[in-house]
N, C-alpha and C positions, 0 to 999 in steps of 0.2 A: 679643226681643233687640235692641230698639232699631231704628234705621233699616236694619240689615243685612237684615232680612226684611220690612220694612214693605211692605204691599200697596199698589202704586201705583194712584193714582186715574186713571180715564180722563180725557183732556183733549182739547179741541177743537184746541188750538194745536199739539199734538205737540211741545211744547218740553221742559221738564224731565222731565215724567212719561213721555212717549212714549219718550224715550231710555232712561230707567231701565227702562221696561217691556220694551224690546228687549234687556235685559241677558241675554246668552246663558249667563251663569254659573249661574243658578238660576231655573227656571220655577216661579212660584208659583201658576199657574192651578189646579193640582190641589188647592191648599189654600184655595180660595175658600170652601169649605164646611167647617164644623166637623168635624174628623176624629172617627171613632167611638170610638177607643181613648183611654181616660183613663189617663195615666201619673202615678203618685205617687212623688215622690222625697223621701227623708228623709235629712237629713244636717246637718252643722254649717254655719250660715249665713254665718260669716265666712271660711271656708276658700276660697282661690282655686280649689281643685279642685271645690268645690260650684258656683261660677259657671261653671266649665269644663263640668261635666256639664249644667247647666241650658242653657247656650248650645248644646251639642251636641244635646241633645234637642229644642231649639226647631226644628231642621231636620227632625226626623223627623215622620211623620204621626200625631202624638199631641197631645192636650190635656194639657199638663203642669201638675201641681199640686205645689208644693213645700211641705213641712212642715219647719220648722227643728227640729233636735234641742234637747232641753233641756240645761241646763248639766251635769246629772248624766250624761246620755247621752253628751255630748261628752267628758267626763272618762273615762268608762268605755271609750269607743271610741278614745280618742286614740292609743293604742299601735298600733291596727290601721287607723285611718282608714276606719272602716266606713260604708258607705252602704246604703240599702235602696231598691230600685226595684220598684214593683208595677205590673203591666200586666194588667188583667183578673183572671184567677185565678192568674196567675203572680207570683212574688215572688223576688227575688234579693238577697242581701246580700254585701257584700265591698268591696274597694278601688275607687277611682275607675276604675282600669284595667279591672277585671273588670266593672264596670257598663257601661263603654264597649263592651267586647267583647260583652256580652249584648245591649245595645241595637242594635249593628251587625248581629248575627246575626238578631235578631227583626224589625228594621226596616232592611233593607239599602239602602233608597233614601231620600235620596241617600247614597252611600258617604262616610264620614268618615275612616276609618282608611286610611292608605297601605298599599299592597301591599308584600310583601317584609318586610324586617327592621324597618322603622320602624313601630312599633305605636303611636306617639303618647305623650303624657304625658312629654315630656322629650327624645324623639328620641335616646336613648342609643346606639342601634345603627346609625343611619343613617350612611353613609360620607361623604356630601357634607358639607363643613365647615359648621358652624353659621352662620358669617358669610355664606357664599355663599347658603345657604337664605334667610336674612333679607333680603339685598339683592335676590335674585330675586323673592321674594314682594312686596317693596315695588315693584319694577318692574311686576309684574303688576297691582297695585292702581292704580298711577299711570297705566298704559296705559289701563285701563278708564275712569278718570275723565277723562283727556285726550280719549279718544274721545267720551265723553258730552258734554263741553262743546263739542267741535268740532261734533257733530251739532246740539246746541242752538243754537250760533252760526249755523250754516248755515240752520236753520229760522227763526231770528229775522230774518236777512237776507232770506230768501225772502219772508217776510210783510211786511217793511218797517214793522213796528209796527202791522200791521192783523191782525185775526182775524175770521173770518166768524161765529164763535160765541163769546160771552163765557164764559170758563171761570172760575168762582169760585175755583178752586185756583191760578190764575195771576194774575188781576186785569188791570189796565190794562197797556199796553205798558211804561210806566215802572216799574210794580210788578214786572213780569216781569224787566226788566233788572236791577232791584235784587236779585231772587232769584238771577239769573244771577251777579251780582257776588259775592254771598255764597258761592255754590258755588265759583266760581273762586278766591276768596280762601282757602277751605279747602284747595283743591288746591295753590295756590301755597305755602302754609305747609308742607304735607307735602313738596313737591318741594324747597324750600329746605333743610328739615331733613335730607332724604335726602342732598342734595349735601354738606352740612356733615358729616354722619356719614361719608360716604365719604372726604372730604378729610382729616378729623382722626383717623379710626380705622382704616379699611381700607387706603387708599392708602399710609400710612406703613409698614405692614408689608411691602408689596410693594416700595416704594422702598428700604427697607433691604436687601432681598434682591437687588434689581437696579435701581440708580439710573436714573431716566429712564423706567421702565416705564409710569408713569401720566401722563406728560406730555400725551399726546393727550387723555385723559379730563379732565384738569384744564382744558385749553384749551376743551373742549366745555362744561364747566360755566361758564366765563367767557363763552363765546359765547351761551349760552342765557339768562343772567341778564337782559341788556337786553331780550330778546324777552319774557320773562315779565313784567318790570316794565312794558314797553310795552303789553302787553295790559291790565294793571291800569289804566293811564292812559287807554287807549282806552275802557274801560268807563265810566270817570268822564265822558269826553266825551259818550258816548251818553246818559247820564243827564241831562246838562245841556241837551240839545237837545230841542225840542218834538217829540213823537211824531207820526209820520205825514208829516213834512215831507221834502223831498228831502235836506236835510242829515242828517236822522235816518237815512234809508235808506242814504245814502253812508257814514255812520259805522258802521252795522251791517255793511256789506260789508267795510269796512276791518278791523273787529274779526274777522270771520269769516276773512279772509285771514291775519291775524296768528296766529289759533288753528291754522290748518292748517300754517303754518310751524313752530309749536311742536310739533305732532304729528309732523311729518317729522323734526325735530331729535331728539325723544325716541326715536323708533323707531331712528334711526341710532345714537344714543348708547348706548341700552340693549343693542342687538345687539352693539356693539363690546365693551362691558364683559363681557357674558355669553359671548362667543366667545373673547376674547383675554385678559381680565384675571382673571375669576373662576376659570377652571380652574387658575390658578397659585397660588391661595390655599392649597391643601393642602400644596404644597411650601414655601410661605413661612412658614406657621404652624409653630412649632417644637414646642409642647406643647399638650395639651388644656387645661391651666391657663391658658396664654396666650390661647387661643381664647375661653374662657369669660370671662376678664377683659375682652377686647376686646368681646365680645358685650354685657356690661354697659355698657361705655362707649358702644356704639352706641345702646342704648336711652336712656341718659342724654342723648345729644346730640340726641334727637328728642322733647323733652318734650311738645310740642303733639300730635304724632302719637299718643303713648301716654297721652294724657289726654282733653282735650275733643274731639279729632278722631279718637278711636279707632274709634268707630262708623262715621264717614265712611270711614276707611281700610279697615276690614274689609268694607264694602259692595262694594268692588271685587274681592273674592276669591270663588272657588268655595267651596262648603261645606267640601270637603276641604282646600283651601288655607288657609281661615280657621282650621281646626283645627290645621294644621301651624304656623301663625304663633303660635297660642296655646301649642303645644308648646314653641316656642322661648322664650316668655316664662316658662315654668316653670323655665328655667335661670337666670332673673334673681335676683340675690342679695337684693333687697328684695321679699320675698313680700307684705308689706303693700301695697306699691304695685301689685303684680300683681293682688292682690285688688280694689283700687279700679278698676283698668282693666277687669277682667272683669265687675265688677258693673255698669259702665255699659252693658254689652250685654244685661243681663237684667232690669234694674230700671227 
């Protein structure tokens, strides 16, 4: 499923890979050996639900083999959206939802379906507004990625461009800083798109209901933008300095300090939105139709996050949280685009 469950390589530097290896969301140690169960999934290759199932099953302790349906089979099953999943001597056929329920019962760890009324595949019965669920899950992913770059930055500064053991996966200090820059650049794009989405889609709903309600959140967005751009420029400065020199070490400490400031700002900002703003969305949204329309707008306002950065974004979520985000995408009106997004996770 792409970099969402990519097995991290051990590294002497404890830089990018050690921080990812410490990802508390999903421990892959148990999957270091090929699992004994072979699972065979049969279904239409172009359907978004097929990629949804393949992605879900990639979390389970199975070796998944996918066999696409023939054109004739797809036409025959179109009215019923039938899938077949074989595991050992067992086989089950039915809708994507029934396949998910079967897989969850047979392979309960890690759990993917939310408890209670929200059973996935569209979140029809969940009481929390769709917009709030989307924004909270985006906060969760961004928190993890911010924490990751902060730890990486601290480690870079502590080593000062030196490493006792050469790690082929990281390379020279300058090469490592370039990798760091690329990772931060992806995070920056996601964060900027998220802020734009809130300002242009979510906040206007609340402002119409109670003018001035989002003033503080908007000010925090304006406060954080120079910090985020300053980090980008600080990384460029580090790349331009000779590795191992006093100036290089000083630049790394400056970068680490800026990253910690960003982390503190994000923590404060996300907590304020989740505590004071998001709970009011249910009262502010007038109809389900309006909510789904704005949900589509939210996705449209984050084109990078929902295309070339989608695997990066999903990496910051727990397995269950990742499936909840995919459930939200099932509500998107452009199912062809949803299919492209989900295929990036499994191909």
